[in-house]
DRENLUM-112899 format. One line per 2 residues: their letters; for each residue x, y, z of N, C-alpha, C. Coordinates in steps of 0.001 Angstrom, whole numbers. Each point is the difference from the previous one (the first is absolute). Example, Ala and Ser with C-alpha at 12.3 -4.5 7.8 and 13.67 -1.06 7.14 Angstrom:
2
AS = 13190,-5690,7800,-890,1190,0,900,1200,0  -350,1050,-720,820,1190,60,-770,1090,730
END
This chain:
399
XX = -21060,-51521,37137,1189,93,836,-354,674,1315  280,-666,1110,-254,594,1307,1265,704,479
XX = -178,957,924,1112,769,527,-40,-39,1517  1145,188,640,-21,118,1468,-845,1199,408
XX = -615,-77,1150,-828,1101,489,833,1271,90  -590,1109,-411,704,1278,30,185,517,1413
XX = -885,-376,918,-67,638,1313,89,-1049,1114  764,320,1011,49,-845,1185,-1294,176,801
XX = -450,-1021,702,-1250,129,763,151,898,1217  -1076,694,334,-39,787,1230,40,-940,1201
XX = 267,559,1173,139,-829,1201,-1302,-705,357  -1116,711,-119,-1262,-601,411,-1174,748,-603
XX = -1150,-628,76,-1273,636,-320,-791,149,1285  -670,1121,143,-849,186,1178,-1254,-864,-116
XX = -713,-122,1096,-1250,-770,-20,-975,603,-998  -81,1335,-22,-891,667,-945,426,-272,-1443
XX = 1299,-21,-247,488,-275,-1354,-292,-1434,-397  123,-916,903,-321,-1393,-293,-1466,-132,-407
XX = -873,687,731,-1419,-30,-375,-209,632,-1375  633,1116,-228,-191,730,-1249,456,-816,-1213
XX = 1128,-674,143,590,-687,-1160,-255,-1509,18  -1010,-428,722,-213,-1437,187,-173,-755,-1312
XX = -633,639,-996,-208,-707,-1262,1314,-192,-764  971,849,266,1343,-238,-543,707,-1091,788
XX = -146,34,1300,773,-892,862,-349,-1461,-216  -1217,-261,-442,-385,-1401,-202,354,-504,-1397
XX = 581,873,-837,542,-454,-1284,1400,-545,275  249,-1272,-255,1312,-579,332,1181,758,-599
XX = -147,491,-1235,1120,669,-652,320,1350,626  -984,626,622,230,1296,656,291,-234,1471
XX = -1001,-434,750,195,-339,1392,493,1160,852  412,-313,1192,467,1009,942,1281,671,-493
XX = 907,-791,-546,1275,565,-457,-212,968,-1157  -835,-385,-946,-262,884,-1138,-645,1296,432
XX = -941,-79,936,-660,1212,470,968,896,768  921,-601,725,1021,793,690,919,691,-1004
XX = 256,-642,-1124,806,644,-1049,-747,1206,-568  -1286,-163,-213,-802,1126,-498,21,1149,997
XX = -99,-327,1271,18,1043,1027,1322,759,-13  1077,-682,-298,1329,610,32,364,688,-1311
XX = -848,-154,-1023,332,503,-1338,-195,1503,-107  850,607,-833,-113,1414,-332,-144,114,-1518
XX = -1166,421,-436,-322,44,-1425,-322,1437,-396  632,462,-1062,-284,1332,-534,-911,-134,-1208
XX = -1140,668,32,-925,36,-1132,128,1367,-668  309,-11,-1273,168,1251,-734,-1326,357,-645
XX = -604,1057,508,-1282,445,-511,-1165,-535,814  -919,896,341,-1254,-401,659,-1137,221,-969
XX = 235,-379,-1265,-992,188,-1045,-724,-1286,-331  -250,-227,-1303,-786,-1150,-420,610,-1318,415
XX = 1286,-195,-266,663,-1242,373,424,1,1459  335,1172,523,435,77,1386,-1114,-248,996
XX = -1230,413,-351,-1115,-136,933,-246,-1435,437  -257,-937,-919,-240,-1376,450,1234,-625,633
XX = 1194,383,-485,1223,-553,571,129,404,1465  -213,1268,289,101,476,1378,-1055,-641,895
XX = -1220,-91,-499,-1080,-571,805,296,-1449,376  439,-798,-978,205,-1419,277,1325,-288,691
XX = 1019,815,-235,1238,-163,764,-250,298,1469  -802,1053,248,-345,338,1382,-836,-1104,633
XX = -1001,-468,-712,-856,-1055,542,789,-1275,259  1021,-267,-847,799,-1215,153,922,66,1204
XX = 230,1216,527,829,119,1188,1429,410,-245  297,607,-1164,1339,539,-226,244,1097,1036
XX = 1053,-132,782,174,845,1170,278,1458,-286  759,281,-1078,337,1382,-345,-278,222,-1474
XX = -842,977,-277,-314,366,-1378,465,1422,-264  862,174,-983,370,1326,-459,-875,374,-1176
XX = -389,1261,-89,-819,482,-1118,706,1193,-629  458,-171,-1221,626,1092,-745,-1065,614,-902
XX = -524,1140,391,-1103,636,-721,4,1496,303  -5,826,-1054,67,1451,180,-1282,713,-425
XX = -933,-727,-625,-1176,626,-607,-1150,86,1008  -1068,675,-426,-1213,95,815,-1136,-772,-659
XX = -1022,-309,780,-1145,-768,-492,-890,901,-859  -319,-506,-1194,-902,700,-915,-1251,-847,-202
XX = -1097,643,-325,-1255,-737,-187,118,-1086,-1055  793,267,-1048,158,-991,-1068,773,-1228,463
XX = 656,79,1165,738,-1142,537,-914,-1091,551  -1200,369,430,-821,-901,800,-551,-1181,-788
XX = 84,56,-1320,-486,-1098,-840,858,-1246,150  1231,160,478,917,-1133,62,874,-2,1262
XX = 157,1133,659,898,110,1150,-805,-175,1284  -249,-1262,309,-1008,-338,995,451,249,1429
XX = 1216,393,205,455,310,1353,-467,1385,435  -483,803,-977,-463,1357,269,-1518,89,-129
XX = -597,969,681,-1434,234,-74,-321,1444,-313  -1267,289,-87,-443,1353,-340,533,1025,990
XX = 18,-352,1273,472,952,1015,1501,262,-96  698,-788,-813,1449,171,-138,393,907,-1163
XX = -982,465,-791,318,842,-1160,790,1221,465  1079,269,-724,948,1094,255,959,-289,1159
XX = -138,-1147,636,923,-379,1068,1232,-658,-622  1192,134,582,1155,-742,-502,-296,-1500,-51
XX = 334,-635,-1110,-331,-1414,-157,677,-863,1054  1241,342,332,691,-790,1004,-698,45,1339
XX = -444,1173,407,-698,144,1272,-1339,-729,-25  -717,129,-1127,-1274,-695,-142,199,-1508,103
XX = 1042,-513,-668,279,-1437,48,380,-433,1408  786,803,683,404,-331,1367,-1209,-126,915
XX = -965,903,-147,-1201,-44,834,-831,-1247,-301  -85,-385,-1280,-747,-1215,-351,683,-1239,556
XX = 1325,-30,-68,747,-1142,521,-208,-144,1505  -46,1124,700,-216,-46,1445,-1343,-632,344
XX = -995,200,-860,-1311,-613,214,34,-1501,-260  859,-419,-915,76,-1414,-358,857,-780,979
XX = 1153,581,351,924,-719,878,843,981,814  -364,236,1239,731,962,827,1392,-478,398
XX = 321,-1267,-293,1319,-525,343,1053,314,-1062  -403,647,-1089,924,335,-1083,551,1410,215
XX = 1309,120,-51,639,1323,34,90,529,-1420  -462,1222,-221,21,615,-1317,1005,1152,-3
XX = 899,-33,-972,993,1064,-170,-319,720,-1302  -233,1293,84,-335,781,-1191,1251,624,-598
XX = 64,-81,-1325,1041,690,-769,-738,929,-975  -341,1202,435,-894,859,-790,667,761,-1129
XX = 1267,-262,-260,698,706,-1061,-3,-817,-1292  110,689,-1126,111,-687,-1290,1356,-705,-66
XX = -1,-1261,-383,1254,-725,-105,824,530,-1161  1277,239,247,907,420,-1061,1394,-507,343
XX = 955,335,-844,1361,-498,198,609,443,1327  -448,1122,515,589,543,1221,-464,-717,1258
XX = -1187,-636,-53,-521,-590,1244,-326,-1479,-84  -64,-571,-1201,-533,-1350,-137,836,-1036,763
XX = 1317,117,-10,823,-981,715,-212,103,1506  -107,1223,503,-237,180,1435,-1373,-523,405
XX = -1003,210,-851,-1341,-502,309,-24,-1528,4  682,-628,-951,-42,-1454,-130,751,-719,1119
XX = 1064,622,510,844,-683,978,-801,-400,1241  243,-1215,458,-670,-480,1208,-1235,-825,-266
XX = -474,-4,-1251,-1168,-827,-327,462,-1361,-521  -810,-1019,281,301,-1350,-464,-475,-233,-1422
XX = -1047,723,-389,-650,-261,-1283,-655,1281,-495  32,207,-1305,-673,1128,-640,-1181,-536,-797
XX = -1144,650,108,-1165,-323,-835,-280,1234,-851  231,-120,-1304,-36,1160,-885,-1212,-56,-921
XX = -752,1102,-10,-1141,101,-912,-18,1338,-702  1169,549,-298,81,1308,-642,-547,-71,-1424
XX = -416,1155,-514,-672,28,-1300,777,751,-1070  1315,196,205,790,628,-1062,1344,-703,-95
XX = 539,0,-1203,1192,-802,-256,1238,544,696  132,1302,111,1181,564,645,117,-497,1435
XX = -1116,17,737,39,-449,1390,208,-1503,80  -568,-759,-920,195,-1453,17,1468,-364,-149
XX = 691,646,-948,1419,-295,-179,800,444,1219  -362,1128,596,702,465,1187,-200,-977,1157
XX = -1224,-471,197,-278,-964,1061,803,-1275,-224  -1,-489,-1222,742,-1218,-319,1481,157,322
XX = 573,1107,-454,1440,202,183,346,188,1469  -809,791,726,265,234,1409,-118,-1291,809
XX = -1037,-794,-286,-179,-1266,710,1167,-945,-278  453,-24,-1246,1125,-878,-340,1273,451,704
XX = 260,1295,-9,1219,515,626,11,-263,1499  -1185,-13,628,-103,-261,1432,-251,-1475,322
XX = -104,-821,-1056,-232,-1440,165,-1311,-296,723  -1049,729,-373,-1328,-209,568,-913,-563,-1086
XX = -619,-1159,185,-958,-511,-995,-1225,911,-69  -645,-22,-1150,-1250,761,-56,-1033,-673,-896
XX = -1254,245,371,-1139,-544,-724,-573,1128,-849  -188,-280,-1266,-421,1029,-963,-1354,-353,-607
XX = -768,1028,-320,-1258,-206,-711,-327,1197,-855  -758,-222,-1057,-469,1103,-841,-1381,-338,-530
XX = -780,1031,-301,-1366,-186,-484,-288,1006,-1094  -880,-396,-912,-468,909,-1044,-1284,-562,-586
XX = -1061,781,134,-1324,-416,-495,-387,-1354,578  71,-1094,-776,-393,-1319,492,1193,-938,156
XX = 1209,548,-141,1207,-823,-2,818,263,1246  435,-1064,669,847,139,1171,1200,-918,-83
XX = 1123,450,591,1224,-793,-11,659,74,1364  712,-1058,353,684,-33,1286,1210,-908,-91
XX = 1011,326,800,1190,-835,69,759,322,1279  1003,-807,279,926,234,1106,1383,148,-602
XX = 679,1086,336,1360,223,-491,957,-89,1183  844,-1035,-44,869,-275,1150,1294,-664,-445
XX = 817,683,-805,1269,-607,-430,910,-360,1164  -169,689,1128,831,-279,1172,-320,-1350,642
XX = -1126,-616,-367,-385,-1292,560,437,-1176,-857  500,272,-1191,449,-1062,-892,692,580,-1211
XX = 1133,-522,-355,800,597,-1073,-666,-91,-1364  -997,-861,-148,-689,-131,-1285,-1299,809,-50
XX = -311,744,1062,-1266,732,43,136,1373,-643  -1022,436,-752,67,1269,-711,-419,1188,856
XX = 327,1186,-481,-530,1231,576,-976,614,-1013  -585,1119,349,-973,655,-887,620,363,-1338
XX = 1282,383,7,665,363,-1252,196,-1206,-915  60,-1198,569,89,-1195,-842,-1286,-186,-794
XX = -1119,336,621,-1302,-106,-665,-212,1157,-968  355,1210,441,-162,1198,-830,1337,741,-69
XX = 895,-408,-909,1321,639,-73,-61,1489,-300  -985,401,-787,-163,1401,-365,-1454,411,235
XX = -227,1231,423,-1389,471,141,-637,158,-1374  -1318,-41,-93,-661,222,-1294,201,1442,-444
XX = -132,260,-1291,121,1383,-473,-968,913,733  429,1209,367,-889,918,721,-1320,206,-727
XX = -1086,-64,769,-1326,213,-570,-598,-1224,-658  780,-1084,-129,-508,-1192,-676,-949,-797,887
XX = 304,-89,1294,-831,-758,928,-767,976,875  -1311,85,-139,-770,932,833,-30,-440,1453
XX = -87,965,886,-125,-312,1417,-1440,-362,316  -223,-473,1232,-1374,-290,417,-849,1261,-17
XX = 622,1144,286,-729,1265,-18,-464,346,-1399  721,-491,-1012,-381,272,-1378,-887,-1099,-580
XX = 303,-1255,345,-710,-1111,-616,-1039,-657,877  80,244,1315,-967,-573,914,433,-1345,553
XX = -699,-434,1037,262,-1306,598,-1276,-467,689  -306,-1282,-133,-1126,-595,702,349,-66,1484
XX = -808,635,831,338,126,1410,305,-1319,674  -814,-1026,-263,170,-1273,693,1284,-705,-426
XX = 574,376,-1141,1270,-584,-424,1090,291,1024  -80,1162,642,979,352,1037,-9,-1035,1112
XX = -1187,-464,378,-109,-996,1062,626,-1324,-422  -218,-386,-1252,538,-1282,-492,1521,-1,25
XX = 598,1033,-564,1457,70,-50,562,322,1375  -718,829,762,437,287,1354,58,-1248,858
XX = -991,-882,-137,-28,-1236,783,1147,-930,-401  301,-51,-1286,1132,-817,-453,1291,491,646
XX = 168,1304,66,1243,553,548,114,-281,1501  -1114,111,717,44,-303,1428,284,-1483,215
XX = -588,-848,-804,255,-1437,83,1491,-285,-150  624,666,-991,1433,-195,-225,821,553,1162
XX = -426,1129,543,714,575,1137,-20,-943,1189  -1155,-585,290,-120,-931,1124,892,-1218,-217
XX = 28,-528,-1221,842,-1155,-306,1485,319,206  413,1177,-442,1403,378,148,368,210,1466
XX = -864,664,739,272,287,1412,106,-1283,814  -909,-937,-268,-72,-1214,822,799,-1169,-559
XX = 414,99,-1268,787,-1073,-599,-816,-1199,-412  -1277,223,-375,-853,-1109,-416,-321,117,-1491
XX = -380,-1127,-577,-488,12,-1376,1075,308,-1039  -468,315,-1193,863,246,-1149,-269,1412,-518
XX = 748,987,442,-219,1373,-475,206,103,-1507  -573,1052,-593,56,151,-1458,1232,777,-447
XX = 1089,-111,744,1272,558,-464,422,-766,-1252  376,740,-1041,343,-637,-1267,-1204,-348,-842
XX = -1179,484,407,-1227,-247,-759,-796,1293,-93  -831,102,-1011,-886,1136,-179,-1428,-496,-43
XX = -808,447,959,-1422,-339,5,-756,1043,-805  -813,-456,-936,-814,891,-834,-1462,-379,198
XX = -800,984,326,-1422,-235,259,-843,828,-952  -873,-671,-733,-955,647,-896,-1371,-85,660
XX = -473,1119,526,-1255,-2,749,-1210,-232,-899  80,385,-1273,-1127,-193,-904,-181,-1473,-356
XX = 1102,-680,-241,-63,-1423,-358,90,-899,1228  235,608,1182,217,-737,1247,1067,-1069,-218
XX = 1156,474,-438,1075,-914,-364,1298,442,663  663,-944,643,1319,221,566,1037,-733,-850
XX = 1110,653,-223,1124,-648,-665,1255,246,822  916,-969,-17,1261,148,713,1139,-259,-974
XX = 818,1024,-212,1109,-92,-934,1318,-21,752  958,-721,-513,1324,-23,608,786,1223,-465
XX = 654,663,918,853,1153,-311,1429,-389,349  851,-10,-996,1387,-405,213,875,1202,339
XX = 1012,-242,773,978,1036,296,741,360,-1279  153,1287,-250,714,475,-1177,1482,142,351
XX = 866,-832,-580,1429,118,344,591,1352,-377  -688,710,-905,462,1321,-406,-757,1132,691
XX = -761,-337,1050,-766,1017,713,925,1110,494  -459,1243,-187,820,1142,399,195,79,1503
XX = -899,-652,770,84,84,1455,562,-1268,626  -581,-1147,-324,386,-1237,678,750,-967,-906
XX = 378,456,-1190,710,-853,-936,1476,-143,324  685,-755,-849,1415,-297,230,882,1231,-127
XX = -406,937,-841,792,1217,-211,-911,1212,212  -456,147,1230,-965,1050,326,562,1391,-281
XX = -851,840,-586,370,1400,-240,-726,944,944  -1089,-480,622,-718,793,989,466,-460,1382
XX = 855,769,611,556,-359,1303,-432,967,1094  -790,999,-377,-568,953,948,-1268,559,-612
XX = -742,780,759,-1233,583,-525,321,960,-1137  -887,35,-1005,215,825,-1185,-1111,1042,-107
XX = 30,791,-1055,-1068,971,-267,-1144,-755,-681  -1016,-377,778,-1056,-855,-522,-979,752,-895
XX = -206,1269,263,-853,783,-889,624,88,-1387  1305,200,-46,684,60,-1291,0,-1372,-668
XX = 179,-1059,810,32,-1358,-539,-1336,-371,-635  -1090,355,674,-1331,-354,-498,-577,1068,-916
XX = 330,1257,275,-489,1082,-845,-1454,324,278  -268,1250,372,-1392,429,147,-680,38,-1357
XX = 699,526,-977,-457,-22,-1387,1201,-339,-858  -227,-423,-1234,1094,-343,-894,762,1251,-398
XX = 1199,-209,-506,808,1134,-460,-724,762,-1102  -688,-748,-875,-728,653,-1099,-1130,871,533
XX = -710,-514,1019,-1099,773,579,515,1229,726  1091,-172,745,571,1141,715,450,1079,-972
XX = 596,-420,-1107,442,965,-1011,-1193,695,-647  -1054,-771,-271,-1182,590,-627,-694,979,932
XX = -25,-322,1305,-703,839,961,768,1273,354  1314,-18,-211,813,1184,323,-441,1187,-863
XX = -511,1038,637,-463,1174,-728,-1366,-159,-635  -619,-1173,182,-1315,-253,-598,-992,-491,1052
XX = 163,457,1228,-886,-352,1096,-714,1245,500  -1330,-83,79,-772,1129,509,-657,-382,1315
XX = -358,986,802,-673,-249,1271,-1511,-54,-214  -721,-468,986,-1463,-37,-111,-570,1421,-17
XX = 685,927,631,-437,1399,-48,107,550,-1414  1094,-325,-670,151,409,-1401,-1056,-661,-869
XX = -280,-1271,264,-1013,-700,-781,-1368,639,210  -328,359,1229,-1277,656,262,-122,1279,-827
XX = 1058,771,-62,-2,1237,-784,-158,-308,-1488  686,-1041,-469,-98,-386,-1410,-1410,-452,-351
XX = -652,-743,911,-1362,-460,-264,-977,1167,-87  207,1020,833,-847,1194,-75,204,712,-1332
XX = 1244,81,-445,280,620,-1298,-630,-805,-1133  22,-1347,131,-623,-831,-1036,-1503,217,-30
XX = -622,118,1175,-1441,248,65,-369,1347,-609  918,958,112,-255,1341,-545,410,128,-1464
XX = 469,-1103,-592,412,35,-1401,1338,654,-232  784,211,1069,1295,656,-139,1138,-988,-242
XX = -271,-1271,168,1034,-1016,-155,-670,-1302,-401  736,-835,-736,-549,-1295,-406,1053,-1083,236
XX = -386,-1003,725,889,-1132,269,-848,-1200,365  625,-1163,11,-684,-1236,385,598,-493,1314
XX = -845,-138,1019,424,-527,1295,-272,-1504,5  1051,-803,189,-108,-1454,-93,276,-625,1363
XX = -948,-792,461,128,-766,1238,502,-1390,-381  1211,-379,454,592,-1274,-415,-228,-1112,1035
XX = -900,228,960,-318,-1038,984,-933,-1046,-609  -368,-969,819,-930,-1033,-423,-1442,482,177
XX = -964,-559,-744,-1397,455,95,-574,-50,1413  337,-1043,764,-551,-111,1352,538,1097,914
XX = 1223,471,-268,538,1117,780,-754,1290,-315  -303,196,-1272,-702,1214,-416,-1414,64,557
XX = -561,-1152,346,-1327,-8,611,32,538,1426  1164,-45,642,113,461,1386,108,1515,52
XX = 871,564,-803,163,1449,-66,575,375,-1365  -18,1280,-333,453,413,-1320,274,1495,-9
XX = 765,403,-994,176,1418,-277,-966,346,-1129  -883,960,201,-1027,303,-1014,614,298,-1372
XX = -649,-535,-1013,429,282,-1365,1081,-911,-529  362,-1041,765,1057,-909,-443,-572,-1123,-863
XX = 791,-453,-952,-319,-1147,-840,778,-1201,532  -684,-1106,193,634,-1183,568,645,-846,-1091
XX = 1330,-125,58,746,-907,-887,1030,-703,889  -233,-1233,417,886,-683,946,1432,-127,-497
XX = 910,-83,931,1426,-82,-319,310,-1167,-935  -701,-1124,196,252,-1157,-851,-176,298,-1475
XX = -923,908,-333,-210,362,-1407,1179,776,-561  710,706,876,1208,685,-452,1132,-999,-205
XX = 51,-999,872,1057,-1005,-123,-147,-833,-1264  -1263,-297,-391,-173,-802,-1225,-149,847,-1255
XX = 13,1323,166,-10,894,-1159,-1356,454,-464  -1078,-606,499,-1332,343,-512,-456,1390,436
XX = 553,519,1082,-433,1305,508,363,1131,-952  1104,-157,-697,468,1084,-867,-996,294,-1113
XX = -784,-1004,-397,-1003,201,-1034,-1155,869,492  -146,105,1333,-1111,759,573,368,1449,326
XX = 1265,363,-167,444,1342,351,-7,912,-1219  -594,1185,103,12,945,-1120,1413,544,-220
XX = 339,200,-1232,1352,472,-324,149,1505,159  -1121,729,105,65,1462,0,-295,614,1362
XX = 25,-796,1064,-279,538,1329,1078,-455,989  215,818,1007,923,-379,1057,-601,-1139,823
XX = 840,-926,421,-433,-1135,804,471,220,1444  -964,-69,925,290,115,1423,-431,-1313,651
XX = 913,-648,737,-268,-1338,523,27,-7,1535  -851,-834,586,46,-172,1442,-350,-1435,368
XX = 442,-408,1203,-358,-1309,555,-344,207,1471  274,-962,851,-321,167,1412,995,920,702
XX = 1300,-262,-215,1021,778,717,1020,668,-903  51,-393,-1267,959,599,-919,1025,-964,-555
XX = 41,-1236,507,990,-964,-487,-397,-556,-1359  -1220,-513,-101,-447,-569,-1275,-95,1067,-1090
XX = -417,1205,379,-112,1052,-1016,1369,421,-500  1035,-70,854,1361,295,-455,473,-1051,-993
XX = -345,-1267,275,390,-1071,-920,-692,159,-1359  -1286,311,31,-707,162,-1275,412,1295,-699
XX = 406,1008,779,492,1242,-596,1213,-276,-874  882,-883,454,1176,-347,-800,-406,-612,-1338
XX = -1051,-836,23,-475,-618,-1244,-576,1058,-935  -807,909,554,-648,1036,-813,1030,958,-592
XX = 977,380,802,1049,881,-529,800,-709,-1095  233,-1294,204,712,-767,-1016,-762,-100,-1302
XX = -1331,164,78,-846,-54,-1200,-116,1363,-676  683,1002,541,21,1297,-667,-794,1104,664
XX = -645,-270,1135,-757,1032,708,952,749,941  762,882,-586,1082,652,734,-493,884,1140
XX = -1220,550,-120,-495,909,1035,-873,-701,1038  -40,-1330,-9,-798,-751,966,564,192,1408
XX = -890,-7,994,397,131,1402,-788,-1003,837  426,-172,1249,-790,-824,907,-161,742,1321
XX = -958,-466,799,-380,681,1234,705,-648,1182  906,726,630,685,-514,1172,-975,-205,1155
XX = 91,-1153,638,-908,-298,1117,-1316,-604,-414  -366,115,-1287,-1184,-646,-528,-1296,362,701
XX = -943,-937,-63,-1329,252,544,24,96,1528  1006,-611,643,111,134,1454,222,1457,372
XX = 914,653,-705,248,1421,266,-1224,844,-357  -718,-390,-1059,-1200,736,-403,-1065,-66,1102
XX = -236,-1184,525,-1012,-154,1049,423,738,1270  1268,-83,343,475,626,1236,14,1524,-77
XX = 331,535,-1175,205,1438,-107,-1134,752,-699  -681,-659,-922,-996,698,-816,-1413,-430,325
XX = -246,-1293,133,-1366,-509,160,-63,-1039,1102  71,416,1269,-32,-964,1113,-1337,-700,202
XX = -1015,367,-779,-1297,-672,118,45,-1411,-572  1004,-295,-838,110,-1328,-585,752,-939,951
XX = -303,-1295,-66,712,-951,859,1394,-295,-544  881,-453,868,1306,-504,-419,-26,-1516,83
X = 1044,-641,-485,87,-1458,57,1450,-409,88
END
């Protein structure tokens, strides 16, 4: 299904712009009019990270006249494996500023607008207003639902993508362009249970996958802006990088969708953290009064070394994570073993169980399982190994 072009064409292209975009201009479907539409377009890219990097680079190279960048974080060394818009000299620099400088090198005719604040209910509508299209590559469910709802309320189409390890997905959500087109909530009516789906920071991602999904999203953005081709609105593209396989699934509009359905119940922005949940209710209940700091853990480990205390410290991360950094004296039992029940056979019945993960989310989830199995004095480490490296042992790398 084709759609009318989102953007009216600019008045003209300069001689320098004609030279720069000549390979676009000789494509009949794009031509001078299409390139003028790109010049007049205002596109907001959410995040200058793995998915945002290739999107920003190619949107700028394509000649999108105004690029907004919503990014509040700074460049970290671990970003460089996949966030190709940044370099070594950009470490510790705000990502938005780093991206703006790279864009200026690629195309000085692009105006870049920085939005350096974290998107939330208080600012997201104001940030979105005035843009023709949103390109979203956020990596958490709360922000994805907020982006979807805000874009729908403002009647702005958006291009979405997600990545994990070797798997990538992309779609266009634009119910405002057709009454039968779905929104993100039609595809995912409810978020997954907290802690069930690991983030890229927990599970990893193949760096080049960002480029593959990023390129798909830019392709869709160009089609929507110029009104050419058949955008993937109402479809879900799935890419398996290991099998080198693309699949395209049809996504139908949900007539009972809470946002765009016939009897919508979401008519304004909601509490997305509560909707998605940082941790499950069971984990939050288990962690209440049973969370220790890394400083307390350090003291406990010294007491254990001196024979004054006995407990088992359990690392519930994956083996490849434990190879990067670790808390000394921990036993590795991945979270999956707790979910399938096999981990309980490995825990001594006569010792206190202390659990940790990367940040404290997975260990809170497994703490609920352990307490449910009768280990009433079990605790977990708030902040996990990240807090340990930052506060106790900065000689170890982070990830």
